[in-house]
Steps between C-alpha positions, in 0.01 A plus 500: 500500500491446876328836551236401247441163666463662843269767361245240392558248778233457768555691824576177686792427266638854537466473880692171496776647280526803730521278807771277352695803370484674836618186679793462258605863542481456878710180485767687303505779757383760251214625715551703815202441726413771749198567713318805371393728779142625493474848355340788676235673285724802454792282385274314256384833361861615464584184306198549276594865445838384370347231279215712367741721306520219243219375283735320265864410459678656203864521394500858632385415853642148535785598729272714717252211531777264615628757749146544635456123528821483703394794717154353571645156580767650728264735683174304506576139411265288296179700454233561239681804360810287440293228332342766276839624376631146460196413289554809282865401454412139418246615247758731341749216463217278372548255786126511553216592271222726621185488295 
């Protein structure tokens, strides 16, 4: 029900929910904040090469996707390639809906 409400809520409401949720997770110490170092072009390409192997998440490649997410985060930090794989994973688990 909550997913349905958020799906049709205006962007401003979703932004407010995200902000409050993030603040609550931070207060509980569930978020580890770290400064992401800027990536060199070659490193960014390496991260994208790892991520580009996946166009979708399936039961067959789920473990490999999670291992690649961990590898990209460990080696390159928060980058577009990591966000891409996280979005694919969220879509797979129906945490977000892509239309």
